[in-house]
mmCIF file of the N, C-alpha and C atoms, coordinates in Angstrom:
data_MODEL
# 
_entry.id   MODEL 
# 
loop_
_atom_site.group_PDB 
_atom_site.id 
_atom_site.type_symbol 
_atom_site.label_atom_id 
_atom_site.label_alt_id 
_atom_site.label_comp_id 
_atom_site.label_asym_id 
_atom_site.label_entity_id 
_atom_site.label_seq_id 
_atom_site.pdbx_PDB_ins_code 
_atom_site.Cartn_x 
_atom_site.Cartn_y 
_atom_site.Cartn_z 
_atom_site.occupancy 
_atom_site.B_iso_or_equiv 
_atom_site.pdbx_formal_charge 
_atom_site.auth_seq_id 
_atom_site.auth_comp_id 
_atom_site.auth_asym_id 
_atom_site.auth_atom_id 
_atom_site.pdbx_PDB_model_num 
ATOM 1   N N  . MET A 1 1  ? -57.994 33.371 46.227 1.00 0.00 ? 1  MET A N  1 
ATOM 2   C CA . MET A 1 1  ? -59.140 32.493 46.201 1.00 0.00 ? 1  MET A CA 1 
ATOM 3   C C  . MET A 1 1  ? -58.599 31.057 46.156 1.00 0.00 ? 1  MET A C  1 
ATOM 4   N N  . THR A 1 2  ? -58.891 30.303 47.178 1.00 0.00 ? 2  THR A N  1 
ATOM 5   C CA . THR A 1 2  ? -58.462 28.915 47.219 1.00 0.00 ? 2  THR A CA 1 
ATOM 6   C C  . THR A 1 2  ? -59.662 28.020 47.042 1.00 0.00 ? 2  THR A C  1 
ATOM 7   N N  . GLU A 1 3  ? -59.554 27.117 46.117 1.00 0.00 ? 3  GLU A N  1 
ATOM 8   C CA . GLU A 1 3  ? -60.673 26.240 45.806 1.00 0.00 ? 3  GLU A CA 1 
ATOM 9   C C  . GLU A 1 3  ? -60.144 24.825 45.654 1.00 0.00 ? 3  GLU A C  1 
ATOM 10  N N  . LYS A 1 4  ? -60.795 23.883 46.314 1.00 0.00 ? 4  LYS A N  1 
ATOM 11  C CA . LYS A 1 4  ? -60.402 22.483 46.178 1.00 0.00 ? 4  LYS A CA 1 
ATOM 12  C C  . LYS A 1 4  ? -61.149 21.911 44.987 1.00 0.00 ? 4  LYS A C  1 
ATOM 13  N N  . ARG A 1 5  ? -60.398 21.529 43.975 1.00 0.00 ? 5  ARG A N  1 
ATOM 14  C CA . ARG A 1 5  ? -61.001 20.970 42.773 1.00 0.00 ? 5  ARG A CA 1 
ATOM 15  C C  . ARG A 1 5  ? -61.067 19.463 42.880 1.00 0.00 ? 5  ARG A C  1 
ATOM 16  N N  . ARG A 1 6  ? -62.125 18.898 42.387 1.00 0.00 ? 6  ARG A N  1 
ATOM 17  C CA . ARG A 1 6  ? -62.245 17.449 42.272 1.00 0.00 ? 6  ARG A CA 1 
ATOM 18  C C  . ARG A 1 6  ? -62.046 17.097 40.812 1.00 0.00 ? 6  ARG A C  1 
ATOM 19  N N  . TYR A 1 7  ? -61.231 16.115 40.585 1.00 0.00 ? 7  TYR A N  1 
ATOM 20  C CA . TYR A 1 7  ? -60.982 15.701 39.217 1.00 0.00 ? 7  TYR A CA 1 
ATOM 21  C C  . TYR A 1 7  ? -60.654 14.220 39.199 1.00 0.00 ? 7  TYR A C  1 
ATOM 22  N N  . ILE A 1 8  ? -60.708 13.664 38.026 1.00 0.00 ? 8  ILE A N  1 
ATOM 23  C CA . ILE A 1 8  ? -60.327 12.271 37.822 1.00 0.00 ? 8  ILE A CA 1 
ATOM 24  C C  . ILE A 1 8  ? -58.843 12.268 37.478 1.00 0.00 ? 8  ILE A C  1 
ATOM 25  N N  . ALA A 1 9  ? -58.040 11.626 38.332 1.00 0.00 ? 9  ALA A N  1 
ATOM 26  C CA . ALA A 1 9  ? -56.597 11.570 38.085 1.00 0.00 ? 9  ALA A CA 1 
ATOM 27  C C  . ALA A 1 9  ? -56.323 10.749 36.829 1.00 0.00 ? 9  ALA A C  1 
ATOM 28  N N  . ARG A 1 10 ? -55.467 11.273 35.999 1.00 0.00 ? 10 ARG A N  1 
ATOM 29  C CA . ARG A 1 10 ? -55.076 10.609 34.752 1.00 0.00 ? 10 ARG A CA 1 
ATOM 30  C C  . ARG A 1 10 ? -53.650 10.091 34.919 1.00 0.00 ? 10 ARG A C  1 
ATOM 31  N N  . ASP A 1 11 ? -53.494 9.080  35.776 1.00 0.00 ? 11 ASP A N  1 
ATOM 32  C CA . ASP A 1 11 ? -52.160 8.618  36.168 1.00 0.00 ? 11 ASP A CA 1 
ATOM 33  C C  . ASP A 1 11 ? -51.300 8.158  35.005 1.00 0.00 ? 11 ASP A C  1 
ATOM 34  N N  . LEU A 1 12 ? -51.853 7.438  34.064 1.00 0.00 ? 12 LEU A N  1 
ATOM 35  C CA . LEU A 1 12 ? -51.069 6.949  32.937 1.00 0.00 ? 12 LEU A CA 1 
ATOM 36  C C  . LEU A 1 12 ? -50.478 8.109  32.131 1.00 0.00 ? 12 LEU A C  1 
ATOM 37  N N  . TYR A 1 13 ? -51.325 9.079  31.808 1.00 0.00 ? 13 TYR A N  1 
ATOM 38  C CA . TYR A 1 13 ? -50.857 10.233 31.045 1.00 0.00 ? 13 TYR A CA 1 
ATOM 39  C C  . TYR A 1 13 ? -49.978 11.135 31.909 1.00 0.00 ? 13 TYR A C  1 
ATOM 40  N N  . PHE A 1 14 ? -50.353 11.272 33.171 1.00 0.00 ? 14 PHE A N  1 
ATOM 41  C CA . PHE A 1 14 ? -49.620 12.162 34.062 1.00 0.00 ? 14 PHE A CA 1 
ATOM 42  C C  . PHE A 1 14 ? -48.168 11.726 34.231 1.00 0.00 ? 14 PHE A C  1 
ATOM 43  N N  . GLN A 1 15 ? -47.917 10.430 34.234 1.00 0.00 ? 15 GLN A N  1 
ATOM 44  C CA . GLN A 1 15 ? -46.539 9.949  34.365 1.00 0.00 ? 15 GLN A CA 1 
ATOM 45  C C  . GLN A 1 15 ? -45.665 10.402 33.189 1.00 0.00 ? 15 GLN A C  1 
ATOM 46  N N  . ARG A 1 16 ? -46.294 10.698 32.070 1.00 0.00 ? 16 ARG A N  1 
ATOM 47  C CA . ARG A 1 16 ? -45.545 11.211 30.919 1.00 0.00 ? 16 ARG A CA 1 
ATOM 48  C C  . ARG A 1 16 ? -45.249 12.704 31.058 1.00 0.00 ? 16 ARG A C  1 
ATOM 49  N N  . VAL A 1 17 ? -46.021 13.396 31.904 1.00 0.00 ? 17 VAL A N  1 
ATOM 50  C CA . VAL A 1 17 ? -45.847 14.832 32.117 1.00 0.00 ? 17 VAL A CA 1 
ATOM 51  C C  . VAL A 1 17 ? -44.831 15.097 33.226 1.00 0.00 ? 17 VAL A C  1 
ATOM 52  N N  . VAL A 1 18 ? -44.822 14.249 34.249 1.00 0.00 ? 18 VAL A N  1 
ATOM 53  C CA . VAL A 1 18 ? -44.002 14.467 35.453 1.00 0.00 ? 18 VAL A CA 1 
ATOM 54  C C  . VAL A 1 18 ? -42.548 14.836 35.151 1.00 0.00 ? 18 VAL A C  1 
ATOM 55  N N  . PRO A 1 19 ? -41.868 14.179 34.230 1.00 0.00 ? 19 PRO A N  1 
ATOM 56  C CA . PRO A 1 19 ? -40.463 14.542 33.995 1.00 0.00 ? 19 PRO A CA 1 
ATOM 57  C C  . PRO A 1 19 ? -40.255 15.988 33.534 1.00 0.00 ? 19 PRO A C  1 
ATOM 58  N N  . TYR A 1 20 ? -41.291 16.625 33.034 1.00 0.00 ? 20 TYR A N  1 
ATOM 59  C CA . TYR A 1 20 ? -41.168 17.976 32.513 1.00 0.00 ? 20 TYR A CA 1 
ATOM 60  C C  . TYR A 1 20 ? -41.592 19.051 33.504 1.00 0.00 ? 20 TYR A C  1 
ATOM 61  N N  . ILE A 1 21 ? -42.190 18.662 34.611 1.00 0.00 ? 21 ILE A N  1 
ATOM 62  C CA . ILE A 1 21 ? -42.614 19.642 35.619 1.00 0.00 ? 21 ILE A CA 1 
ATOM 63  C C  . ILE A 1 21 ? -41.370 20.257 36.243 1.00 0.00 ? 21 ILE A C  1 
ATOM 64  N N  . GLY A 1 22 ? -41.364 21.575 36.337 1.00 0.00 ? 22 GLY A N  1 
ATOM 65  C CA . GLY A 1 22 ? -40.227 22.287 36.905 1.00 0.00 ? 22 GLY A CA 1 
ATOM 66  C C  . GLY A 1 22 ? -39.179 22.678 35.875 1.00 0.00 ? 22 GLY A C  1 
ATOM 67  N N  . LYS A 1 23 ? -39.378 22.276 34.656 1.00 0.00 ? 23 LYS A N  1 
ATOM 68  C CA . LYS A 1 23 ? -38.451 22.641 33.585 1.00 0.00 ? 23 LYS A CA 1 
ATOM 69  C C  . LYS A 1 23 ? -39.011 23.855 32.836 1.00 0.00 ? 23 LYS A C  1 
ATOM 70  N N  . ALA A 1 24 ? -38.100 24.684 32.346 1.00 0.00 ? 24 ALA A N  1 
ATOM 71  C CA . ALA A 1 24 ? -38.502 25.892 31.616 1.00 0.00 ? 24 ALA A CA 1 
ATOM 72  C C  . ALA A 1 24 ? -38.934 25.505 30.202 1.00 0.00 ? 24 ALA A C  1 
ATOM 73  N N  . LEU A 1 25 ? -40.060 24.847 30.149 1.00 0.00 ? 25 LEU A N  1 
ATOM 74  C CA . LEU A 1 25 ? -40.582 24.348 28.897 1.00 0.00 ? 25 LEU A CA 1 
ATOM 75  C C  . LEU A 1 25 ? -42.098 24.525 28.933 1.00 0.00 ? 25 LEU A C  1 
ATOM 76  N N  . VAL A 1 26 ? -42.657 25.053 27.887 1.00 0.00 ? 26 VAL A N  1 
ATOM 77  C CA . VAL A 1 26 ? -44.103 25.232 27.827 1.00 0.00 ? 26 VAL A CA 1 
ATOM 78  C C  . VAL A 1 26 ? -44.748 23.868 27.606 1.00 0.00 ? 26 VAL A C  1 
ATOM 79  N N  . LYS A 1 27 ? -45.736 23.552 28.424 1.00 0.00 ? 27 LYS A N  1 
ATOM 80  C CA . LYS A 1 27 ? -46.470 22.295 28.274 1.00 0.00 ? 27 LYS A CA 1 
ATOM 81  C C  . LYS A 1 27 ? -47.800 22.601 27.605 1.00 0.00 ? 27 LYS A C  1 
ATOM 82  N N  . VAL A 1 28 ? -48.121 21.891 26.561 1.00 0.00 ? 28 VAL A N  1 
ATOM 83  C CA . VAL A 1 28 ? -49.365 22.107 25.829 1.00 0.00 ? 28 VAL A CA 1 
ATOM 84  C C  . VAL A 1 28 ? -50.142 20.804 25.813 1.00 0.00 ? 28 VAL A C  1 
ATOM 85  N N  . TYR A 1 29 ? -51.356 20.848 26.338 1.00 0.00 ? 29 TYR A N  1 
ATOM 86  C CA . TYR A 1 29 ? -52.234 19.679 26.332 1.00 0.00 ? 29 TYR A CA 1 
ATOM 87  C C  . TYR A 1 29 ? -53.252 19.879 25.219 1.00 0.00 ? 29 TYR A C  1 
ATOM 88  N N  . THR A 1 30 ? -53.280 18.980 24.266 1.00 0.00 ? 30 THR A N  1 
ATOM 89  C CA . THR A 1 30 ? -54.232 19.091 23.171 1.00 0.00 ? 30 THR A CA 1 
ATOM 90  C C  . THR A 1 30 ? -55.058 17.815 23.087 1.00 0.00 ? 30 THR A C  1 
ATOM 91  N N  . GLY A 1 31 ? -56.200 17.928 22.489 1.00 0.00 ? 31 GLY A N  1 
ATOM 92  C CA . GLY A 1 31 ? -57.053 16.756 22.311 1.00 0.00 ? 31 GLY A CA 1 
ATOM 93  C C  . GLY A 1 31 ? -58.486 17.169 22.086 1.00 0.00 ? 31 GLY A C  1 
ATOM 94  N N  . GLN A 1 32 ? -59.302 16.196 21.829 1.00 0.00 ? 32 GLN A N  1 
ATOM 95  C CA . GLN A 1 32 ? -60.721 16.435 21.613 1.00 0.00 ? 32 GLN A CA 1 
ATOM 96  C C  . GLN A 1 32 ? -61.373 16.937 22.892 1.00 0.00 ? 32 GLN A C  1 
ATOM 97  N N  . ARG A 1 33 ? -62.568 17.462 22.743 1.00 0.00 ? 33 ARG A N  1 
ATOM 98  C CA . ARG A 1 33 ? -63.326 17.926 23.905 1.00 0.00 ? 33 ARG A CA 1 
ATOM 99  C C  . ARG A 1 33 ? -63.653 16.749 24.815 1.00 0.00 ? 33 ARG A C  1 
ATOM 100 N N  . ARG A 1 34 ? -63.619 17.026 26.127 1.00 0.00 ? 34 ARG A N  1 
ATOM 101 C CA . ARG A 1 34 ? -64.088 16.099 27.160 1.00 0.00 ? 34 ARG A CA 1 
ATOM 102 C C  . ARG A 1 34 ? -63.278 14.794 27.250 1.00 0.00 ? 34 ARG A C  1 
ATOM 103 N N  . VAL A 1 35 ? -61.962 14.899 26.985 1.00 0.00 ? 35 VAL A N  1 
ATOM 104 C CA . VAL A 1 35 ? -61.125 13.702 27.106 1.00 0.00 ? 35 VAL A CA 1 
ATOM 105 C C  . VAL A 1 35 ? -60.213 13.739 28.333 1.00 0.00 ? 35 VAL A C  1 
ATOM 106 N N  . GLY A 1 36 ? -60.249 14.848 29.085 1.00 0.00 ? 36 GLY A N  1 
ATOM 107 C CA . GLY A 1 36 ? -59.483 14.907 30.329 1.00 0.00 ? 36 GLY A CA 1 
ATOM 108 C C  . GLY A 1 36 ? -58.329 15.892 30.356 1.00 0.00 ? 36 GLY A C  1 
ATOM 109 N N  . LYS A 1 37 ? -58.279 16.822 29.411 1.00 0.00 ? 37 LYS A N  1 
ATOM 110 C CA . LYS A 1 37 ? -57.184 17.795 29.386 1.00 0.00 ? 37 LYS A CA 1 
ATOM 111 C C  . LYS A 1 37 ? -57.189 18.668 30.640 1.00 0.00 ? 37 LYS A C  1 
ATOM 112 N N  . SER A 1 38 ? -58.341 19.138 31.043 1.00 0.00 ? 38 SER A N  1 
ATOM 113 C CA . SER A 1 38 ? -58.406 19.977 32.242 1.00 0.00 ? 38 SER A CA 1 
ATOM 114 C C  . SER A 1 38 ? -58.047 19.175 33.480 1.00 0.00 ? 38 SER A C  1 
ATOM 115 N N  . ASN A 1 39 ? -58.493 17.921 33.552 1.00 0.00 ? 39 ASN A N  1 
ATOM 116 C CA . ASN A 1 39 ? -58.119 17.080 34.692 1.00 0.00 ? 39 ASN A CA 1 
ATOM 117 C C  . ASN A 1 39 ? -56.606 16.920 34.769 1.00 0.00 ? 39 ASN A C  1 
ATOM 118 N N  . LEU A 1 40 ? -55.967 16.717 33.630 1.00 0.00 ? 40 LEU A N  1 
ATOM 119 C CA . LEU A 1 40 ? -54.514 16.585 33.584 1.00 0.00 ? 40 LEU A CA 1 
ATOM 120 C C  . LEU A 1 40 ? -53.850 17.895 34.016 1.00 0.00 ? 40 LEU A C  1 
ATOM 121 N N  . LEU A 1 41 ? -54.411 19.003 33.603 1.00 0.00 ? 41 LEU A N  1 
ATOM 122 C CA . LEU A 1 41 ? -53.894 20.310 34.012 1.00 0.00 ? 41 LEU A CA 1 
ATOM 123 C C  . LEU A 1 41 ? -54.021 20.502 35.516 1.00 0.00 ? 41 LEU A C  1 
ATOM 124 N N  . PHE A 1 42 ? -55.184 20.210 36.087 1.00 0.00 ? 42 PHE A N  1 
ATOM 125 C CA . PHE A 1 42 ? -55.373 20.355 37.530 1.00 0.00 ? 42 PHE A CA 1 
ATOM 126 C C  . PHE A 1 42 ? -54.444 19.423 38.302 1.00 0.00 ? 42 PHE A C  1 
ATOM 127 N N  . GLN A 1 43 ? -54.238 18.227 37.796 1.00 0.00 ? 43 GLN A N  1 
ATOM 128 C CA . GLN A 1 43 ? -53.327 17.291 38.430 1.00 0.00 ? 43 GLN A CA 1 
ATOM 129 C C  . GLN A 1 43 ? -51.894 17.855 38.385 1.00 0.00 ? 43 GLN A C  1 
ATOM 130 N N  . SER A 1 44 ? -51.524 18.488 37.292 1.00 0.00 ? 44 SER A N  1 
ATOM 131 C CA . SER A 1 44 ? -50.205 19.109 37.174 1.00 0.00 ? 44 SER A CA 1 
ATOM 132 C C  . SER A 1 44 ? -50.059 20.265 38.156 1.00 0.00 ? 44 SER A C  1 
ATOM 133 N N  . ILE A 1 45 ? -51.089 21.081 38.282 1.00 0.00 ? 45 ILE A N  1 
ATOM 134 C CA . ILE A 1 45 ? -51.063 22.200 39.230 1.00 0.00 ? 45 ILE A CA 1 
ATOM 135 C C  . ILE A 1 45 ? -50.888 21.674 40.654 1.00 0.00 ? 45 ILE A C  1 
ATOM 136 N N  . ASP A 1 46 ? -51.615 20.628 41.002 1.00 0.00 ? 46 ASP A N  1 
ATOM 137 C CA . ASP A 1 46 ? -51.479 20.042 42.341 1.00 0.00 ? 46 ASP A CA 1 
ATOM 138 C C  . ASP A 1 46 ? -50.063 19.538 42.589 1.00 0.00 ? 46 ASP A C  1 
ATOM 139 N N  . GLU A 1 47 ? -49.450 18.936 41.587 1.00 0.00 ? 47 GLU A N  1 
ATOM 140 C CA . GLU A 1 47 ? -48.078 18.441 41.720 1.00 0.00 ? 47 GLU A CA 1 
ATOM 141 C C  . GLU A 1 47 ? -47.092 19.596 41.905 1.00 0.00 ? 47 GLU A C  1 
ATOM 142 N N  . ILE A 1 48 ? -47.284 20.664 41.157 1.00 0.00 ? 48 ILE A N  1 
ATOM 143 C CA . ILE A 1 48 ? -46.424 21.847 41.297 1.00 0.00 ? 48 ILE A CA 1 
ATOM 144 C C  . ILE A 1 48 ? -46.538 22.405 42.704 1.00 0.00 ? 48 ILE A C  1 
ATOM 145 N N  . LYS A 1 49 ? -47.751 22.527 43.218 1.00 0.00 ? 49 LYS A N  1 
ATOM 146 C CA . LYS A 1 49 ? -47.957 23.061 44.566 1.00 0.00 ? 49 LYS A CA 1 
ATOM 147 C C  . LYS A 1 49 ? -47.404 22.123 45.631 1.00 0.00 ? 49 LYS A C  1 
ATOM 148 N N  . LYS A 1 50 ? -47.460 20.822 45.383 1.00 0.00 ? 50 LYS A N  1 
ATOM 149 C CA . LYS A 1 50 ? -46.912 19.858 46.330 1.00 0.00 ? 50 LYS A CA 1 
ATOM 150 C C  . LYS A 1 50 ? -45.388 20.004 46.401 1.00 0.00 ? 50 LYS A C  1 
ATOM 151 N N  . ARG A 1 51 ? -44.762 20.180 45.250 1.00 0.00 ? 51 ARG A N  1 
ATOM 152 C CA . ARG A 1 51 ? -43.307 20.331 45.208 1.00 0.00 ? 51 ARG A CA 1 
ATOM 153 C C  . ARG A 1 51 ? -42.841 21.682 45.726 1.00 0.00 ? 51 ARG A C  1 
ATOM 154 N N  . SER A 1 52 ? -43.594 22.722 45.425 1.00 0.00 ? 52 SER A N  1 
ATOM 155 C CA . SER A 1 52 ? -43.214 24.098 45.790 1.00 0.00 ? 52 SER A CA 1 
ATOM 156 C C  . SER A 1 52 ? -44.454 24.847 46.272 1.00 0.00 ? 52 SER A C  1 
ATOM 157 N N  . PRO A 1 53 ? -44.798 24.702 47.564 1.00 0.00 ? 53 PRO A N  1 
ATOM 158 C CA . PRO A 1 53 ? -46.028 25.322 48.076 1.00 0.00 ? 53 PRO A CA 1 
ATOM 159 C C  . PRO A 1 53 ? -46.107 26.844 47.888 1.00 0.00 ? 53 PRO A C  1 
ATOM 160 N N  . GLN A 1 54 ? -44.950 27.508 47.742 1.00 0.00 ? 54 GLN A N  1 
ATOM 161 C CA . GLN A 1 54 ? -44.951 28.961 47.586 1.00 0.00 ? 54 GLN A CA 1 
ATOM 162 C C  . GLN A 1 54 ? -45.307 29.400 46.167 1.00 0.00 ? 54 GLN A C  1 
ATOM 163 N N  . LYS A 1 55 ? -45.305 28.482 45.224 1.00 0.00 ? 55 LYS A N  1 
ATOM 164 C CA . LYS A 1 55 ? -45.626 28.816 43.831 1.00 0.00 ? 55 LYS A CA 1 
ATOM 165 C C  . LYS A 1 55 ? -47.089 29.225 43.711 1.00 0.00 ? 55 LYS A C  1 
ATOM 166 N N  . GLN A 1 56 ? -47.321 30.219 42.895 1.00 0.00 ? 56 GLN A N  1 
ATOM 167 C CA . GLN A 1 56 ? -48.681 30.668 42.641 1.00 0.00 ? 56 GLN A CA 1 
ATOM 168 C C  . GLN A 1 56 ? -49.094 30.247 41.244 1.00 0.00 ? 56 GLN A C  1 
ATOM 169 N N  . THR A 1 57 ? -50.317 29.822 41.115 1.00 0.00 ? 57 THR A N  1 
ATOM 170 C CA . THR A 1 57 ? -50.842 29.430 39.807 1.00 0.00 ? 57 THR A CA 1 
ATOM 171 C C  . THR A 1 57 ? -52.181 30.114 39.588 1.00 0.00 ? 57 THR A C  1 
ATOM 172 N N  . ILE A 1 58 ? -52.527 30.241 38.344 1.00 0.00 ? 58 ILE A N  1 
ATOM 173 C CA . ILE A 1 58 ? -53.847 30.764 38.012 1.00 0.00 ? 58 ILE A CA 1 
ATOM 174 C C  . ILE A 1 58 ? -54.374 29.969 36.821 1.00 0.00 ? 58 ILE A C  1 
ATOM 175 N N  . PHE A 1 59 ? -55.640 29.674 36.876 1.00 0.00 ? 59 PHE A N  1 
ATOM 176 C CA . PHE A 1 59 ? -56.293 28.943 35.799 1.00 0.00 ? 59 PHE A CA 1 
ATOM 177 C C  . PHE A 1 59 ? -57.323 29.878 35.190 1.00 0.00 ? 59 PHE A C  1 
ATOM 178 N N  . ILE A 1 60 ? -57.168 30.173 33.918 1.00 0.00 ? 60 ILE A N  1 
ATOM 179 C CA . ILE A 1 60 ? -58.095 31.051 33.214 1.00 0.00 ? 60 ILE A CA 1 
ATOM 180 C C  . ILE A 1 60 ? -58.966 30.176 32.329 1.00 0.00 ? 60 ILE A C  1 
ATOM 181 N N  . ASP A 1 61 ? -60.214 30.081 32.675 1.00 0.00 ? 61 ASP A N  1 
ATOM 182 C CA . ASP A 1 61 ? -61.168 29.266 31.921 1.00 0.00 ? 61 ASP A CA 1 
ATOM 183 C C  . ASP A 1 61 ? -61.815 30.155 30.862 1.00 0.00 ? 61 ASP A C  1 
ATOM 184 N N  . LYS A 1 62 ? -61.401 29.997 29.629 1.00 0.00 ? 62 LYS A N  1 
ATOM 185 C CA . LYS A 1 62 ? -61.923 30.849 28.566 1.00 0.00 ? 62 LYS A CA 1 
ATOM 186 C C  . LYS A 1 62 ? -63.376 30.540 28.212 1.00 0.00 ? 62 LYS A C  1 
ATOM 187 N N  . GLU A 1 63 ? -63.946 29.525 28.811 1.00 0.00 ? 63 GLU A N  1 
ATOM 188 C CA . GLU A 1 63 ? -65.374 29.282 28.628 1.00 0.00 ? 63 GLU A CA 1 
ATOM 189 C C  . GLU A 1 63 ? -66.200 30.007 29.689 1.00 0.00 ? 63 GLU A C  1 
ATOM 190 N N  . ASP A 1 64 ? -65.519 30.613 30.668 1.00 0.00 ? 64 ASP A N  1 
ATOM 191 C CA . ASP A 1 64 ? -66.177 31.389 31.722 1.00 0.00 ? 64 ASP A CA 1 
ATOM 192 C C  . ASP A 1 64 ? -66.226 32.844 31.247 1.00 0.00 ? 64 ASP A C  1 
ATOM 193 N N  . TYR A 1 65 ? -67.413 33.396 31.160 1.00 0.00 ? 65 TYR A N  1 
ATOM 194 C CA . TYR A 1 65 ? -67.574 34.759 30.647 1.00 0.00 ? 65 TYR A CA 1 
ATOM 195 C C  . TYR A 1 65 ? -66.825 35.798 31.476 1.00 0.00 ? 65 TYR A C  1 
ATOM 196 N N  . ALA A 1 66 ? -66.479 35.491 32.721 1.00 0.00 ? 66 ALA A N  1 
ATOM 197 C CA . ALA A 1 66 ? -65.741 36.434 33.556 1.00 0.00 ? 66 ALA A CA 1 
ATOM 198 C C  . ALA A 1 66 ? -64.379 36.782 32.954 1.00 0.00 ? 66 ALA A C  1 
ATOM 199 N N  . PHE A 1 67 ? -63.850 35.910 32.116 1.00 0.00 ? 67 PHE A N  1 
ATOM 200 C CA . PHE A 1 67 ? -62.535 36.124 31.521 1.00 0.00 ? 67 PHE A CA 1 
ATOM 201 C C  . PHE A 1 67 ? -62.603 36.591 30.069 1.00 0.00 ? 67 PHE A C  1 
ATOM 202 N N  . ASP A 1 68 ? -63.756 36.980 29.589 1.00 0.00 ? 68 ASP A N  1 
ATOM 203 C CA . ASP A 1 68 ? -63.914 37.390 28.193 1.00 0.00 ? 68 ASP A CA 1 
ATOM 204 C C  . ASP A 1 68 ? -63.023 38.556 27.789 1.00 0.00 ? 68 ASP A C  1 
ATOM 205 N N  . LYS A 1 69 ? -62.689 39.425 28.751 1.00 0.00 ? 69 LYS A N  1 
ATOM 206 C CA . LYS A 1 69 ? -61.888 40.602 28.412 1.00 0.00 ? 69 LYS A CA 1 
ATOM 207 C C  . LYS A 1 69 ? -60.424 40.265 28.165 1.00 0.00 ? 69 LYS A C  1 
ATOM 208 N N  . ILE A 1 70 ? -59.987 39.071 28.526 1.00 0.00 ? 70 ILE A N  1 
ATOM 209 C CA . ILE A 1 70 ? -58.600 38.672 28.286 1.00 0.00 ? 70 ILE A CA 1 
ATOM 210 C C  . ILE A 1 70 ? -58.479 38.217 26.839 1.00 0.00 ? 70 ILE A C  1 
ATOM 211 N N  . ARG A 1 71 ? -57.785 39.012 26.058 1.00 0.00 ? 71 ARG A N  1 
ATOM 212 C CA . ARG A 1 71 ? -57.643 38.739 24.632 1.00 0.00 ? 71 ARG A CA 1 
ATOM 213 C C  . ARG A 1 71 ? -56.196 38.437 24.233 1.00 0.00 ? 71 ARG A C  1 
ATOM 214 N N  . ASP A 1 72 ? -55.215 38.979 25.003 1.00 0.00 ? 72 ASP A N  1 
ATOM 215 C CA . ASP A 1 72 ? -53.809 38.777 24.650 1.00 0.00 ? 72 ASP A CA 1 
ATOM 216 C C  . ASP A 1 72 ? -52.944 38.800 25.913 1.00 0.00 ? 72 ASP A C  1 
ATOM 217 N N  . TYR A 1 73 ? -51.629 38.731 25.705 1.00 0.00 ? 73 TYR A N  1 
ATOM 218 C CA . TYR A 1 73 ? -50.689 38.668 26.818 1.00 0.00 ? 73 TYR A CA 1 
ATOM 219 C C  . TYR A 1 73 ? -50.856 39.845 27.780 1.00 0.00 ? 73 TYR A C  1 
ATOM 220 N N  . ASP A 1 74 ? -50.969 41.068 27.250 1.00 0.00 ? 74 ASP A N  1 
ATOM 221 C CA . ASP A 1 74 ? -51.084 42.236 28.117 1.00 0.00 ? 74 ASP A CA 1 
ATOM 222 C C  . ASP A 1 74 ? -52.311 42.151 29.013 1.00 0.00 ? 74 ASP A C  1 
ATOM 223 N N  . ASP A 1 75 ? -53.385 41.597 28.504 1.00 0.00 ? 75 ASP A N  1 
ATOM 224 C CA . ASP A 1 75 ? -54.602 41.448 29.303 1.00 0.00 ? 75 ASP A CA 1 
ATOM 225 C C  . ASP A 1 75 ? -54.451 40.381 30.384 1.00 0.00 ? 75 ASP A C  1 
ATOM 226 N N  . SER A 1 76 ? -53.468 39.503 30.233 1.00 0.00 ? 76 SER A N  1 
ATOM 227 C CA . SER A 1 76 ? -53.325 38.390 31.179 1.00 0.00 ? 76 SER A CA 1 
ATOM 228 C C  . SER A 1 76 ? -52.328 38.664 32.300 1.00 0.00 ? 76 SER A C  1 
ATOM 229 N N  . LYS A 1 77 ? -51.775 39.860 32.369 1.00 0.00 ? 77 LYS A N  1 
ATOM 230 C CA . LYS A 1 77 ? -50.827 40.188 33.435 1.00 0.00 ? 77 LYS A CA 1 
ATOM 231 C C  . LYS A 1 77 ? -51.543 40.158 34.785 1.00 0.00 ? 77 LYS A C  1 
ATOM 232 N N  . PRO A 1 78 ? -50.835 39.750 35.838 1.00 0.00 ? 78 PRO A N  1 
ATOM 233 C CA . PRO A 1 78 ? -51.463 39.601 37.167 1.00 0.00 ? 78 PRO A CA 1 
ATOM 234 C C  . PRO A 1 78 ? -52.256 40.801 37.645 1.00 0.00 ? 78 PRO A C  1 
ATOM 235 N N  . ALA A 1 79 ? -51.750 42.017 37.431 1.00 0.00 ? 79 ALA A N  1 
ATOM 236 C CA . ALA A 1 79 ? -52.473 43.207 37.887 1.00 0.00 ? 79 ALA A CA 1 
ATOM 237 C C  . ALA A 1 79 ? -53.810 43.323 37.175 1.00 0.00 ? 79 ALA A C  1 
ATOM 238 N N  . THR A 1 80 ? -53.838 42.972 35.903 1.00 0.00 ? 80 THR A N  1 
ATOM 239 C CA . THR A 1 80 ? -55.075 43.030 35.137 1.00 0.00 ? 80 THR A CA 1 
ATOM 240 C C  . THR A 1 80 ? -56.044 41.954 35.597 1.00 0.00 ? 80 THR A C  1 
ATOM 241 N N  . ILE A 1 81 ? -55.534 40.760 35.799 1.00 0.00 ? 81 ILE A N  1 
ATOM 242 C CA . ILE A 1 81 ? -56.373 39.646 36.226 1.00 0.00 ? 81 ILE A CA 1 
ATOM 243 C C  . ILE A 1 81 ? -56.971 39.914 37.603 1.00 0.00 ? 81 ILE A C  1 
ATOM 244 N N  . ALA A 1 82 ? -56.202 40.561 38.490 1.00 0.00 ? 82 ALA A N  1 
ATOM 245 C CA . ALA A 1 82 ? -56.705 40.864 39.838 1.00 0.00 ? 82 ALA A CA 1 
ATOM 246 C C  . ALA A 1 82 ? -57.987 41.692 39.753 1.00 0.00 ? 82 ALA A C  1 
ATOM 247 N N  . GLY A 1 83 ? -58.123 42.500 38.706 1.00 0.00 ? 83 GLY A N  1 
ATOM 248 C CA . GLY A 1 83 ? -59.312 43.332 38.541 1.00 0.00 ? 83 GLY A CA 1 
ATOM 249 C C  . GLY A 1 83 ? -60.570 42.521 38.248 1.00 0.00 ? 83 GLY A C  1 
ATOM 250 N N  . PHE A 1 84 ? -60.417 41.273 37.853 1.00 0.00 ? 84 PHE A N  1 
ATOM 251 C CA . PHE A 1 84 ? -61.578 40.439 37.551 1.00 0.00 ? 84 PHE A CA 1 
ATOM 252 C C  . PHE A 1 84 ? -62.231 39.894 38.815 1.00 0.00 ? 84 PHE A C  1 
ATOM 253 N N  . PHE A 1 85 ? -61.517 39.934 39.942 1.00 0.00 ? 85 PHE A N  1 
ATOM 254 C CA . PHE A 1 85 ? -62.044 39.305 41.158 1.00 0.00 ? 85 PHE A CA 1 
ATOM 255 C C  . PHE A 1 85 ? -62.455 40.296 42.150 1.00 0.00 ? 85 PHE A C  1 
# 
């Protein structure tokens, strides 16, 4: 499923993330509701795809009821997630 997302680019914050893209390091975006965390995430995904078009990404929106059955790591494996679509 390919979907073009529209988001507000967070260039100032994103420049702080760029050095860590492609490194084996977990990136965690935290903050209050509605401050742009998802926009920063989508911008990061776009950058990853720009650098490595063959990379696959998935975004699990836990506010979307379609993903309610995902409770832990085992539920988030690709074969399990494929069953949601």
